[in-house]
ZAKOLTI-386355 format. One line per 3 residues: their letters; for each residue x, y, z of C-alpha. Coordinates in nm, 2 decimals, padded with zeros to 4 digits. Example, Ala and Ser with C-alpha at 12.3 -4.5 7.8 and 13.67 -1.06 7.14 Angstrom:
BEGIN
as) 01.23 -00.45 00.78; 01.37 -00.11 00.71
***
This chain:
BEGIN
mrt) -04.84 -04.00 -09.19; -04.96 -03.93 -08.85; -04.70 -04.20 -08.72
sfn) -04.40 -04.00 -08.90; -04.55 -03.64 -08.75; -04.56 -03.79 -08.39
rrl) -04.17 -03.91 -08.41; -04.10 -03.53 -08.56; -04.27 -03.40 -08.25
sll) -04.09 -03.64 -08.02; -03.76 -03.54 -08.12; -03.84 -03.19 -08.13
tfv) -03.96 -03.25 -07.77; -03.65 -03.41 -07.68; -03.44 -03.15 -07.84
iii) -03.63 -02.89 -07.64; -03.57 -03.06 -07.32; -03.19 -03.14 -07.35
tgv) -03.14 -02.77 -07.45; -03.31 -02.65 -07.15; -03.14 -02.92 -06.92
llf) -02.80 -02.78 -07.10; -02.90 -02.43 -07.05; -02.99 -02.48 -06.65
arl) -02.67 -02.63 -06.61; -02.47 -02.37 -06.75; -02.68 -02.13 -06.57
asf) -02.61 -02.32 -06.26; -02.21 -02.34 -06.35; -02.23 -01.99 -06.39
qfq) -02.37 -01.90 -06.06; -02.12 -02.16 -05.88; -01.83 -02.03 -06.03
ldv) -01.97 -01.68 -05.88; -01.99 -01.83 -05.55; -01.67 -02.00 -05.53
aay) -01.49 -01.69 -05.65; -01.66 -01.53 -05.32; -01.57 -01.82 -05.08
lqr) -01.19 -01.82 -05.22; -01.20 -01.42 -05.20; -01.35 -01.45 -04.80
las) -01.12 -01.75 -04.76; -00.79 -01.56 -04.86; -00.93 -01.26 -04.67
sny) -00.93 -01.45 -04.36; -00.57 -01.61 -04.38; -00.40 -01.27 -04.43
rii) -00.59 -01.03 -04.31; -00.74 -01.00 -03.93; -00.96 -00.77 -03.74
ndr) -00.86 -00.68 -03.40; -00.85 -00.36 -03.16; -00.58 -00.10 -03.20
fpe) -00.51 00.04 -02.86; -00.38 00.43 -02.83; -00.06 00.52 -02.67
rgr) -00.13 00.56 -02.31; -00.11 00.94 -02.17; 00.15 01.07 -01.95
iyd) 00.17 01.17 -01.63; 00.31 01.51 -01.52; 00.36 01.70 -01.19
rng) 00.21 02.08 -01.13; 00.54 02.21 -01.31; 00.53 02.02 -01.63
ell) 00.81 01.74 -01.49; 00.77 01.36 -01.65; 00.62 01.09 -01.40
aan) 00.47 00.87 -01.63; 00.59 00.78 -01.95; 00.59 00.54 -02.24
tte) 00.85 00.32 -02.43; 00.76 -00.03 -02.63; 00.81 -00.38 -02.62
yri) 00.65 -00.66 -02.83; 00.45 -00.94 -02.87; 00.51 -01.23 -03.07
gis) 00.29 -01.47 -03.27; 00.24 -01.74 -03.57; 00.04 -01.85 -03.83
pvy) 00.08 -02.18 -03.84; -00.02 -02.24 -04.19; 00.28 -02.07 -04.32
isn) 00.54 -02.27 -04.11; 00.73 -02.55 -04.30; 00.98 -02.67 -04.05
kar) 00.75 -02.68 -03.72; 01.04 -02.87 -03.48; 01.26 -02.60 -03.62
lar) 01.07 -02.31 -03.52; 00.97 -02.42 -03.22; 01.34 -02.45 -03.07
ela) 01.44 -02.17 -03.21; 01.14 -01.97 -03.07; 01.20 -02.13 -02.75
eil) 01.54 -02.06 -02.69; 01.52 -01.70 -02.80; 01.20 -01.62 -02.54
ged) 01.28 -01.87 -02.28; 00.94 -02.01 -02.33; 00.88 -02.39 -02.35
eer) 00.95 -02.53 -02.65; 00.66 -02.83 -02.63; 00.45 -02.55 -02.58
ilq) 00.52 -02.38 -02.90; 00.53 -02.69 -03.04; 00.12 -02.77 -02.96
lan) 00.11 -02.39 -03.08; 00.26 -02.41 -03.43; 00.01 -02.75 -03.49
sra) -00.26 -02.53 -03.45; -00.54 -02.51 -03.71; -00.61 -02.14 -03.59
pye) -00.47 -01.91 -03.86; -00.30 -01.71 -03.58; -00.15 -01.79 -03.22
lvt) 00.00 -01.58 -02.92; 00.33 -01.71 -02.84; 00.48 -01.45 -02.56
rqp) 00.29 -01.48 -02.25; 00.40 -01.14 -02.15; 00.57 -00.89 -02.41
vsa) 00.94 -00.89 -02.46; 01.19 -00.62 -02.51; 01.33 -00.48 -02.83
eva) 01.67 -00.70 -02.79; 01.42 -00.99 -02.79; 01.23 -00.90 -03.06
qkv) 01.52 -00.82 -03.31; 01.64 -01.18 -03.26; 01.35 -01.31 -03.34
arl) 01.33 -01.12 -03.64; 01.67 -01.25 -03.74; 01.50 -01.60 -03.77
nsl) 01.36 -01.44 -04.11; 01.04 -01.67 -04.08; 00.72 -01.51 -04.28
avt) 00.53 -01.74 -04.01; 00.65 -01.50 -03.73; 00.47 -01.17 -03.67
idp) 00.65 -00.94 -03.42; 00.39 -00.66 -03.29; 00.48 -00.37 -03.11
epk) 00.32 -00.31 -02.79; 00.31 00.02 -02.52; 00.50 -00.03 -02.22
riy) 00.45 00.21 -01.93; 00.76 00.36 -01.75; 00.85 00.61 -01.46
phn) 01.11 00.81 -01.45; 01.20 00.86 -01.08; 01.13 00.46 -01.00
sla) 00.93 00.45 -00.65; 00.88 00.87 -00.66; 00.54 00.96 -00.54
ahv) 00.45 00.56 -00.63; 00.17 00.60 -00.41; -00.02 00.89 -00.58
igf) 00.10 00.79 -00.91; -00.02 00.41 -00.90; 00.11 00.16 -01.20
vgw) 00.01 00.00 -01.48; -00.04 -00.41 -01.50; -00.24 -00.68 -01.64
egn) -00.61 -00.75 -01.64; -00.62 -01.07 -01.91; -00.49 -00.96 -02.22
lrr) -00.51 -00.60 -02.16; -00.32 -00.34 -01.99; -00.50 -00.12 -01.71
gyv) -00.41 00.15 -01.46; -00.46 -00.03 -01.09; -00.42 00.26 -00.76
gve) -00.31 00.62 -00.74; -00.39 00.81 -01.04; -00.31 00.54 -01.29
ggy) -00.63 00.35 -01.15; -00.86 00.63 -01.05; -00.79 00.79 -01.41
ndd) -00.74 00.51 -01.62; -01.00 00.61 -01.90; -00.87 00.92 -01.94
lag) -00.53 00.78 -01.98; -00.61 00.48 -02.19; -00.81 00.67 -02.44
qsr) -01.01 00.49 -02.69; -00.89 00.15 -02.91; -00.97 00.18 -03.24
vte) -01.11 -00.16 -03.42; -00.83 -00.20 -03.73; -00.76 -00.46 -04.01
rsr) -00.42 -00.58 -04.03; -00.21 -00.80 -04.19; -00.11 -01.20 -04.08
ipf) 00.20 -01.09 -04.31; 00.49 -01.00 -04.09; 00.65 -00.61 -04.17
dai) 00.28 -00.54 -04.36; 00.17 -00.20 -04.33; -00.12 -00.21 -04.06
lge) -00.46 -00.02 -04.21; -00.66 00.26 -04.09; -00.53 00.53 -03.87
ppp) -00.42 00.52 -03.58; -00.60 00.62 -03.28; -00.53 00.90 -03.09
pgr) -00.34 00.92 -02.77; -00.48 00.89 -02.43; -00.48 01.23 -02.20
diy) -00.20 01.39 -02.03; -00.25 01.45 -01.65; -00.09 01.67 -01.44
lti) -00.09 01.64 -01.09; -00.10 01.84 -00.79; 00.21 01.71 -00.67
drs) 00.52 01.89 -00.67; 00.79 01.70 -00.71; 01.06 01.88 -00.52
iqh) 00.81 01.90 -00.24; 00.72 01.51 -00.29; 01.09 01.43 -00.27
lae) 01.16 01.66 00.05; 00.84 01.49 00.20; 00.98 01.16 00.13
sel) 01.37 01.23 00.21; 01.25 01.38 00.55; 00.98 01.07 00.64
yda) 01.28 00.82 00.55; 01.51 00.96 00.81; 01.21 01.06 01.06
inr) 01.11 00.66 01.05; 01.49 00.58 01.12; 01.56 00.86 01.41
yga) 01.27 00.74 01.60; 01.21 00.41 01.57; 00.89 00.40 01.39
tsg) 00.84 00.06 01.14; 00.65 00.28 00.87; 00.47 00.64 00.84
tii) 00.32 00.92 00.62; 00.37 01.26 00.55; 00.11 01.46 00.34
imd) 00.14 01.84 00.26; -00.14 02.02 00.13; -00.25 02.42 00.03
prt) -00.60 02.43 00.26; -00.70 02.72 00.07; -00.77 02.50 -00.28
gev) -00.70 02.15 -00.17; -00.42 02.08 -00.35; -00.20 01.76 -00.24
lam) 00.13 01.91 -00.29; 00.29 01.58 -00.17; 00.17 01.25 -00.04
asy) 00.45 01.04 00.12; 00.45 00.68 00.27; 00.64 00.42 00.37
ptf) 00.74 00.13 00.32; 00.73 00.22 -00.06; 00.75 00.00 -00.40
dpn) 00.88 00.09 -00.74; 00.60 00.11 -01.00; 00.80 -00.03 -01.25
vyf) 00.85 -00.35 -01.09; 00.54 -00.36 -00.90; 00.51 -00.73 -00.96
ran) 00.81 -00.78 -00.69; 00.59 -00.57 -00.42; 00.39 -00.72 -00.14
qes) 00.04 -00.60 -00.14; 00.06 -00.42 00.17; 00.34 -00.18 00.05
irn) 00.12 -00.12 -00.25; -00.14 00.00 -00.11; -00.14 00.40 -00.03
pai) -00.17 00.45 00.35; -00.24 00.81 00.36; -00.61 00.75 00.20
sdt) -00.65 00.35 00.29; -00.53 00.27 00.64; -00.73 00.40 00.93
yep) -00.57 00.45 01.30; -00.72 00.60 01.62; -00.54 00.95 01.56
gsv) -00.54 01.03 01.96; -00.50 01.39 02.08; -00.48 01.57 01.75
fki) -00.89 01.50 01.73; -00.91 01.70 02.00; -00.91 02.05 01.77
vta) -01.23 01.94 01.63; -01.39 01.83 01.95; -01.27 02.20 02.04
aia) -01.43 02.33 01.73; -01.81 02.19 01.79; -01.81 02.30 02.16
les) -01.69 02.66 02.02; -01.95 02.70 01.76; -02.24 02.54 01.98
gkv) -02.16 02.84 02.16; -02.19 02.69 02.53; -01.87 02.75 02.60
sed) -01.56 03.02 02.56; -01.20 03.05 02.58; -01.31 03.18 02.94
sty) -01.48 02.83 03.03; -01.30 02.64 03.28; -01.40 02.30 03.46
yeg) -01.28 02.11 03.79; -01.01 01.82 03.80; -01.04 01.69 04.12
spf) -00.92 01.31 04.06; -00.69 01.19 03.85; -01.00 01.01 03.63
rvv) -01.31 00.98 03.56; -01.55 00.70 03.48; -01.81 00.74 03.18
ggr) -01.98 00.44 03.08; -01.80 00.19 03.31; -01.43 00.31 03.18
rvy) -01.18 00.53 03.38; -01.05 00.80 03.15; -00.76 00.96 03.24
nwd) -00.49 01.25 03.15; -00.18 01.14 02.94; 00.07 01.21 03.25
raa) -00.21 01.05 03.51; -00.25 01.35 03.70; -00.54 01.58 03.80
hgs) -00.46 01.92 03.76; -00.74 02.10 03.93; -00.91 02.46 03.78
qsf) -00.83 02.40 03.37; -00.97 02.62 03.11; -01.10 02.59 02.75
vdi) -00.76 02.71 02.63; -00.58 02.43 02.87; -00.77 02.16 02.70
lvr) -00.61 02.20 02.38; -00.25 02.34 02.50; -00.16 02.10 02.75
swn) -00.37 01.85 02.58; -00.59 01.75 02.87; -00.80 01.41 02.81
lgt) -01.07 01.50 03.13; -01.11 01.82 02.94; -01.22 01.71 02.57
twl) -01.47 01.45 02.83; -01.61 01.70 02.99; -01.68 01.93 02.69
avd) -01.82 01.59 02.48; -01.99 01.42 02.81; -02.11 01.76 03.00
vlg) -02.11 02.06 02.76; -02.27 01.91 02.42; -02.40 01.56 02.51
pte) -02.42 01.27 02.28; -02.69 01.45 01.99; -02.49 01.77 01.93
fye) -02.15 01.59 01.96; -02.19 01.35 01.69; -02.37 01.62 01.49
glr) -02.07 01.80 01.49; -01.85 01.50 01.38; -02.12 01.46 01.11
rfg) -02.07 01.81 00.96; -01.66 01.76 00.99; -01.71 01.43 00.76
vgq) -01.57 01.21 01.05; -01.66 00.80 00.90; -01.71 00.94 00.55
ptg) -01.49 00.97 00.27; -01.32 01.26 00.14; -01.38 01.16 -00.24
idl) -01.01 01.24 -00.31; -00.94 01.14 -00.71; -00.74 00.82 -00.55
ege) -00.84 00.47 -00.59; -00.90 00.28 -00.30; -01.00 00.53 -00.01
aag) -01.14 00.37 00.31; -01.44 00.59 00.48; -01.27 00.51 00.85
ilr) -01.50 00.42 01.13; -01.72 00.63 01.38; -01.98 00.44 01.57
lpn) -02.28 00.65 01.65; -02.53 00.58 01.98; -02.77 00.32 01.91
dly) -02.53 00.14 01.70; -02.49 -00.23 01.83; -02.13 -00.18 01.95
wsd) -02.15 00.21 02.07; -02.13 00.24 02.39; -02.19 00.56 02.67
sdl) -01.77 00.54 02.71; -01.73 00.61 02.34; -01.86 00.98 02.44
atn) -01.56 01.02 02.62; -01.32 00.86 02.41; -01.42 00.97 02.13
sfg) -01.37 01.33 02.21; -00.99 01.30 02.25; -00.96 01.04 01.91
qgl) -00.96 00.68 02.03; -01.25 00.46 01.97; -01.26 00.57 01.62
tvt) -01.06 00.60 01.31; -00.95 00.80 01.05; -00.70 00.78 00.75
plq) -00.41 01.07 00.74; -00.61 01.24 00.50; -00.91 01.24 00.68
mls) -00.72 01.40 00.96; -00.52 01.68 00.77; -00.87 01.76 00.59
fvn) -01.04 01.86 00.97; -00.73 02.07 01.04; -00.80 02.26 00.70
via) -01.11 02.36 00.80; -00.93 02.55 01.08; -00.70 02.67 00.83
ngg) -00.93 02.78 00.59; -01.18 03.00 00.78; -01.40 02.72 00.87
qmm) -01.42 02.57 00.52; -01.32 02.19 00.39; -01.20 02.24 00.02
qph) -01.24 01.88 -00.16; -00.88 01.71 -00.15; -00.77 01.62 -00.51
vrl) -00.42 01.56 -00.70; -00.51 01.63 -01.04; -00.45 01.98 -01.11
ktv) -00.56 01.96 -01.53; -00.62 01.74 -01.79; -00.48 01.79 -02.15
dgd) -00.66 01.66 -02.43; -00.45 01.75 -02.76; -00.45 02.09 -02.76
rey) -00.77 02.13 -02.51; -00.71 02.18 -02.12; -00.94 02.08 -01.83
yav) -00.85 02.24 -01.50; -00.97 02.11 -01.16; -01.20 02.36 -01.02
paa) -01.13 02.41 -00.65; -01.50 02.37 -00.45; -01.59 02.34 -00.12
vrt) -01.78 02.06 00.03; -01.82 02.13 00.38; -01.89 02.44 00.60
pis) -01.88 02.30 00.97; -01.77 02.56 01.11; -01.77 02.94 01.16
adv) -01.47 03.17 01.03; -01.47 03.34 01.34; -01.45 02.98 01.55
arr) -01.17 02.90 01.29; -01.00 03.16 01.39; -01.01 03.12 01.74
itd) -00.91 02.79 01.73; -00.62 02.88 01.55; -00.54 03.09 01.81
imv) -00.50 02.84 02.05; -00.34 02.62 01.80; -00.05 02.85 01.78
qvv) -00.03 02.85 02.19; 00.00 02.50 02.14; 00.30 02.50 01.94
nig) 00.49 02.81 02.15; 00.40 02.73 02.51; 00.26 02.38 02.48
egk) 00.32 02.04 02.38; 00.40 02.11 02.06; 00.70 02.39 02.14
dar) 00.95 02.11 01.94; 00.77 02.20 01.61; 00.86 02.58 01.62
vpg) 01.05 02.73 01.33; 01.19 03.06 01.37; 01.05 03.35 01.17
yti) 00.71 03.16 01.14; 00.41 03.14 01.33; 00.24 02.76 01.36
agk) -00.04 02.68 01.46; -00.05 02.30 01.54; -00.14 02.03 01.76
tgt) 00.04 01.64 01.90; -00.14 01.32 01.88; -00.01 01.04 02.09
aqi) -00.25 00.74 02.00; -00.27 00.42 02.17; -00.28 00.12 01.95
yca) -00.51 -00.14 01.95; -00.43 -00.49 02.06; -00.64 -00.76 02.09
tcp) -00.42 -00.98 02.30; -00.30 -00.69 02.49; -00.40 -00.60 02.90
gly) -00.66 -00.33 02.82; -00.70 -00.41 02.45; -00.39 -00.15 02.36
dpe) 00.00 -00.25 02.36; 00.12 -00.07 02.64; 00.48 00.04 02.55
lsm) 00.41 00.13 02.12; 00.19 00.41 02.03; 00.12 00.66 01.70
atf) 00.27 00.95 01.71; 00.10 01.24 01.48; 00.17 01.64 01.44
vgf) -00.04 01.84 01.22; -00.01 02.24 01.16; -00.03 02.47 00.93
lpa) 00.19 02.79 00.85; 00.21 03.10 00.84; -00.08 03.08 01.13
dep) -00.27 03.43 00.99; -00.24 03.34 00.67; -00.20 02.97 00.56
rvs) 00.03 02.83 00.28; 00.05 02.50 00.36; -00.09 02.22 00.62
ili) 00.14 01.93 00.65; 00.04 01.62 00.86; 00.34 01.36 01.01
kld) 00.26 01.07 01.13; 00.48 00.80 01.29; 00.39 00.44 01.32
kvg) 00.48 00.24 01.66; 00.76 00.48 01.81; 00.83 00.44 02.18
rfa) 00.79 00.82 02.27; 00.52 01.07 02.26; 00.40 01.29 01.97
set) 00.56 01.58 02.13; 00.91 01.39 02.14; 00.88 01.26 01.78
aap) 00.63 01.41 01.58; 00.69 01.76 01.65; 01.06 01.78 01.59
afa) 01.05 01.59 01.25; 00.73 01.86 01.14; 00.99 02.17 01.25
qlv) 01.32 01.99 01.05; 01.05 01.98 00.76; 00.92 02.32 00.73
krl) 01.30 02.47 00.79; 01.34 02.33 00.41; 01.01 02.33 00.31
vvl) 00.94 02.75 00.32; 01.28 02.79 00.15; 01.15 02.54 -00.17
mni) 00.82 02.71 -00.14; 00.96 03.04 -00.09; 00.72 03.11 00.18
ptd) 00.83 03.48 00.36; 00.87 03.49 00.71; 00.64 03.68 00.91
aqr) 00.87 03.99 00.92; 00.88 03.99 00.59; 00.51 04.01 00.53
ael) 00.49 04.24 00.81; 00.74 04.50 00.60; 00.53 04.41 00.26
raq) 00.21 04.51 00.45; 00.37 04.81 00.58; 00.45 04.92 00.21
ggd) 00.06 04.83 00.08; 00.17 04.52 -00.07; -00.04 04.16 -00.08
tsl) 00.16 03.91 00.09; -00.07 03.66 -00.09; 00.11 03.71 -00.40
ivk) 00.42 03.60 -00.28; 00.44 03.25 -00.27; 00.54 03.03 -00.56
r) 00.53 02.68 -00.63
***
């Protein structure tokens, strides 16, 4: 009896265990099926979908009047999904023929285990993309990509810059494209797209980048470039720069340099032509710098227009170095005004060495911002070089040579900014090229700002009066334009040459003219710089200035002195006449 009961118990136990095992197996099988389903879903998703950054359309660039300077078109990237290729050798051959790529390289990509491979190293045109599309291969993807275009080719190229490659991404380089790259590029957005060709991109596209309107006027820029090219050819210069600004606001109306480049094909240009000489190249400015020395001296109160000094010898020795006038002659008793009108090196040497001394002279230069970048909103600005007392390579002779613009370096923009201090009543306005930024329906204007006040309005007016004499009766008389009172200064600077006797080129020089008009109510300030000419600035840069101004006053509708006087007599406001 007990034996029979034990058998039944053992059988029941066995049945229970088997049932438990079967139930556990069933549950495990069910869980496994769920995991497999999820796995297969993830696998399918990874094969058919890709998560990547979607980049917005780049913001456009306009001139101050809304003329388009930089825009966008579309190019295409070609990729493949190796898993969907049925005949890898044939597809590699066909793509290589259309794209001009290496067939063996494409075949290696086709044999990859990766879900997606990019075939094109650079984007291709719509015409090429259409040829690829006609292959009707589900393994090929054709992705649109924006391309930057510049409808005016090389016009204002140094200011605008270009868009190039940084790895697999496009970004702006130099000029506005570089300086405002973040604004123009906008913000990318993570999106999900299908690997299947022509399948829809999921999610909303990112908003476009911000548009930038420049202070540049396309017509004034074109005038500056054409006049610069003409002056370079006429006077045998190797290169040059013209900058036109509004001294009251710091706005750059034109900035032209030669040689230049076409940003549409920037990769064909050499590095020298891409760099913007107006802000990146420094030079010894020569006698145009004398207006800075003269302004510092007047501001000190130690001299006036009636102050005189005496030239008894054709040279003066300072720090073991002989200093001469440009004509290598002595001229007896000379006034403060004569120093600028006749451009005497011995005169500014007297001001720096005998009147001011090193401490006051260099403090004045620092107030003007010599040796410091202007802070213009463009990439690549240089600071220039100014050695100070107690610097390793400063010598006593620098005090003399710096006073007439030798032994220190500035950029053309810095030099014109110093002139703007005189034109704008003693204040230097921040130079800038951005007029406004447009983000959708919102506009953000640049606000003109004074960054320095190195001299008083009274001193600025007195220096202006002397600069008018420079043009009317002095070395700048070839810069005169009938009907307009112009304040200006010439500068013929020696060029450093390490292999030349005396370390300066004995034949070639840098010719510069700076000026503004109307002198009593300035609308524009202008710098013209011609590189490596064999004649004085009074014979080259000054007449080039006059030729430019004759056309500029018409283009900008700047009234003559007589027209302004007539309007004032009628109770009018002459500042309201000018339009750009």
